[in-house]
N, C-alpha and C positions, 0 to 999 in steps of 0.2 A: 504493500500500500504506500510505503514511503517513496518507493521508486516511482509510483504513479504520480504522487503529489509533486515530487521533484521534476518529473517530466512536464507537468502542467505549468509549474512556475517558470521553468526555463523556456518553455514554448511561449508563455505570455511575455517574458522579457524579450525574446527574439522577435516576437510579433510586434511589440511596441517599438523596438528599434527600427524594424523594417517598415512600419507604418510611417514613422517620422522621416526616415532618410531614404529608403528604397522605394516606397510606394509612389511618391511624386514623380520619380523617374519612369517607373514601369507604367503608371496610369496615364502618362502623357501630360500631366499638369505642368511640369517644367517646360515642355515644348510649347504648350498653350500660352504660358506666361511670357515666354520669349517672343512668341508670335504677336501677342497683344502689346508687349512692350515696344515691338518694332513699329506699331501703329501709333501708340500713345506712350511716349517715354517722358520721364521727368526732365524738365529743362528750365533753368532760370530765365530763359528768354532774354539774355543780355545781347542787345543789338549794338553793332558798332555805329559810331557817328559818321555820317557821310562827310566827305571832304568839302572844303569851302568852295562854294560856287557850283557844287554838283548836287542836284536834288534827285534823290532816288525815287523811282516810281513805286506805286503800291505793290505791283507784282514782284519787284526786286526785294522789297522789304519782307514780303511774305516768304519768298524763297530763302532769304537769309535766316528767317526764324525757323523754318522747317529744316534747313541744313543744320542749324545749331541743335535741334532736337535729335537729328540723326547722329551727330557727333557725340552727344551726351549718352545716347543709347549704347554706342559702342564702348564707351568708357564705364558703363554701369557694372558694378560688382555685387557680390552677395551683401545683403543689408546687414549692418551690425545689430547686436542684440538690443541696444537702447532704442534704435529706430523701430524694430519689431515690437517692442513694448509700447511705444507711442502709437503705432498703427493699431494695436489691439485696444486702445482706449484707456490704458492704465497710466496712472501717475507715478508708478514705482520707478525708482532708480535702478540702474544695472546691478549695483551692489546688493540692494534689497532683494531683487529677484533671485540672484545667485545664492544668497544666504537662505532664502525661503526654499529654493529647490534642494539645496544641500540638507537643510533640516528635514524636509520631506523624505529624501532618500535615506538619511540616517534613521529616522523614525521607522521606516519600512524595514530596514535591516534589523533593528532591535526587536520589532514585533515578531517578525518571521523567525528570528533566531531564538527568541524566548519561548515561542510556541513549541520548538523542538524539531524544526525541519532541517537543521544543519547549517553550516556556514555557506556552502555554495548556493542553495536556494535563497538564503538571506541576501547574499550579494547580488544575485540576479533580480530579486524583488526591489532591492535598493537602487540598482541601476535603472530599472524601469520606472520607479517612482521619482527618482531624482533627475533623470535626463529625458525620458520619453514623455511622462505626464505633463511637466511644465511646458515643453515645446508644443505638445498637442493642444494644451489649453490656450497658448498664445495664438496658434493657428485658428482654433475654434472661435475665440473672441474677435480676432481680426475679420474673419469671414462674416460673423454675425453683425459686426459694426458696419462693414461694407454693404451688407444687404440693407440695413436700415438707412444708410446714406443714399443708396441708389433708389430706395423707395420714396424718399422725400425730395431728392434733387430736382425732378421736373417741376414740382410745385414751387420750389424756391426760385427756379429760373423764370417761371411765369410771373412771380411777384416782382422780380427785377424788371421784366419787360413792361408790366403795367406801371411800375413806378417811373421808368424812363419816359414812357409815353405821356404820363401825367405831368412831366416836367421836373422830376426829382433827379439829382445827380446820381451817378452809379454808386458812389460811396454811401450816400444816404439810404439807397435801396438795400445795400448790403447790411447796413445797421438795422434796418427793419427786420431782416431775416434773422440776424444775430440775436435780436431781442425777442422775437415772437415764435420762431420755429422751434421744433423739438430737437432732441439729441439724435444723432451727432451733427446734424446740420448747423445748429446754432453755434456750437463750439468751434467748428471748422471755419465758419464765416467770421466768427469773432477773432480767430487767429489771423485771418486775412486782414481785418481792420487793424489789429495790433501790429502786424508786420508793416502795414502802410504808415502807421503812426510814427514809427521810428525812422522814416525817411526813404524806405524802399518804394519805388513806383508801384502804382496800383496793379498794372499789368503783371509785373514780376511777382507781386504778392499773391495774385490769383494763380499764377503759374506754380507757385510753391504748394498749392493745395494737393497736387499729385504726390508730393513727398510724404504727406501725412495720410493720404487716402489713395493708395495705388490702384485705382480703377480707371479704365479708359475714359469713362464719362467725366471724371474729375479733370483729367487732362484736356479733354475737349473744351470744357468750360474755360480753363486757363488759357488755352491757345486762342479761343475766340476773343476773350477780353484783351489779351496781350497784343494780338494783331490789330484790333480796333484802336487800342491806345497808341500804337506806333504808326499805323497806316491810315487811320481815320475810317469813316464809313458809318452806316446806320447800325448802331449797336442793338437797338430794339429788334430790328428785322433779323440780325444775325443770331441773337439769343432766342428769338421766336422759332427760327429754323432749328436751332440746337434743342429746344424743348420738344419739338416734334420728333426729332431723331431719338432723343432719350426715351420718349414714350413708345416709339416704335420698337426700340431695342428691348424695352421692358415687356411689351406684348409678345415679341418673338421669343424671349426667354421663357415666359409662361407657357407659350404654345409648345416649345420644345420639351419642357418638363412634363406637360400633359401627355404628349405623344410618346415619351420614353418611359412613362410610369408603368406600363404593362411589362416592358422588358425588365425594368428594375424589380418589379414584383416577382417575375419568373426567376430572375437570378437570385433573389433572396430565398425563395423556396428551394431552389436547387442547392444553394450553399448550406442551408440549414437542415436539409433532409438527412445527410449522414449522421449529424450530431443527434437529431431527434430519434433516428432508428437505433443508434447506440444507446441512448438513454432508455428507450423502451425495452430493449433487450436486456439491459442491466437490471431493470426493475423486475422483469418477468423471470429471467434466468441468469442470475449473477455468476454462477459457477461456469457457465458456458462462455461468457465474454471476459472473465477475469484472466484468461490465458493471455490476453493481449498485453497486460502489464506485469504478469507474474513470470512469464517465460521470456528468455532472451530473444527468440525468434518473433514472439508477439510484440515486444517493444520495438524491434526493428521494423516490423510491418506497420505498427502504429506511427512511427516517425515518418516512414515513407508515405503513408496516407496523408499525414499532416502537410508534408511538403507538396504533394500533388494537389491537395485541396487548396493550399495557398496559391499555387500557380493558377489553378482554375478560377479562383476568386479574382485574382488580378487580371486575368484575361477577360473575364466577363465584365469586370468593372471598366476596362478600357473599351470594350465593345459598346457599352451603354453610356459612356461619358461623352455626351454631345456638347460641343462648344461651338460658339459662333463669334 
């Protein structure tokens, strides 16, 4: 029985590490993020001043802005931990996060070791609790915050459009959103206002929104405002078009989720079926199935089944992971 418990703990630890580090590669999420970043990459939108006596056209200014975005995308590297904490919506410092993760891992080691499972299972549980769980929590909070932001961004853009058409400056419209909108829209637009207050141009301040909220829609907003601030044009019309694009993307995402729900349900049933059958057999005939963890050949077969099941789950996940 101890060998069975040891196998479960080691499998959970390996699964946690694979979920955090290996799954994004196998599932295609990294490839999707790189593709999305190629379209909408963070860029401070720093434009060069034209030479004296030479007035650049609107098209040249737009081309320079987009070229700067492409150069910034090529220089992009893996985000540091403090940036990931900020994107998750936490106010923790990097030191506090690492201390909390270490305390969580140490607590898991002590609890598992005191229960009597041995040193190796305790270390495996501590690694999973101290490394896998905090990073998974950051990823979960980041995605949930991004979903809330995308849900409220089209309405915020509509408020800006109506404010500009009624005669309000862009900054005053942003202040209205920062004061009346819900989280995380209000905090993000409040950060834009605070950034502009310290002397950064409003276009660059809006462009920095993507650094805190790394979704294409946020960078679309920053690009539209930055280009308008530098090249001029009808901002209300540009933001109105952006609002329609954002709502169309939202509808498309909901349609894709609805169409893929049947495939996801089928994959969930197929993935859970072996575990359900194993549980039922253990309840009805425990002596029959105990050979899987009491005999060396049975443990080897159990490990092989776990590996093949994991591969099957990853393949099914990639088949039903629809991105646009």
